C-alpha positions, 0 to 999 in steps of 0.5 A: 783494666787498661787506661785506654778503656776508661770511659770518658765521662764528663759531669755536667757543669752547674750552668746556673752558677756559671751564668751567675758568676761569669755571664750568659756568654760564658754559660753558652760557651761552656754548654756548647763544649759540654754538649760537643764532648758528649756527642763525640763520646757517643759517636765514638762508642757507636763507631766501636759497636758498628765495626767488629774489632778483633783482639789480637792474641799475645805472642812473644814473637810479635815484638822486636827492634832494629838493633843487633844488640838491643831487645824490646820485651813485651810480656803478656801482661804488658799487652793492654790493647792490640786489636784491629778492624778490617773493612774491605782492604782497609784495616785499622789497628789500635795498640797499647803496650804498658810497662815494656822493657828494653835491653841495652843498645836499642835502635831507632825502631820498635817493631810490631807484627801486623795482625794475622800476617796482613801486609800493607799495600804501600809505604806511605801510611802513618799514624800517631804514636804516644810514648810515656814512661822513662821517656815522654815523647811523641812519634809515628807508626808506619808500615813501610809496605811490609807486614810490620808496624814500625814505631819511631820517635819524632826526633828519630833518636834511639829508644832508651836502653836498659829500661825495666817495665817503664816504657808505654807505647800507644798508637794507631794506624789505618792502611790498605792491605794486600788481599 
């Protein structure tokens, strides 16, 4: 099971003990935070049920990079999550690739083909990207008006070279697509 599928379950705090040790104001603050987190978790689960998410089947040709010498390898077991939902012309894509491998001489982009040949309608769409493993950083995902998701590090540095099974990429993007 991928880490992204672990449910966010927060045990209810001992409100009586909090009140006794820290006072009624602290108890009310903790109670509000707890109820807010429970409500957020419930809402996220409702949204997931409301929209019909489609899993994207693994295909080795889905992944590439922008260097002439480097190579980004995502094995089938590395694809923990790659799915989308489409409402009208708006598509949301979520992905998580764990323990991927890079070759020597990597460029600044990791590329992921959009699901089922969809193409974005504009170049201005951006989404968050979290990178862990051999490099811990953040970045962003953009479409550049094509059928590809482009993953960049925030500092626009090249992706680490010669990494074996230790580059985790997690991101999402919502954009308009061409019918």
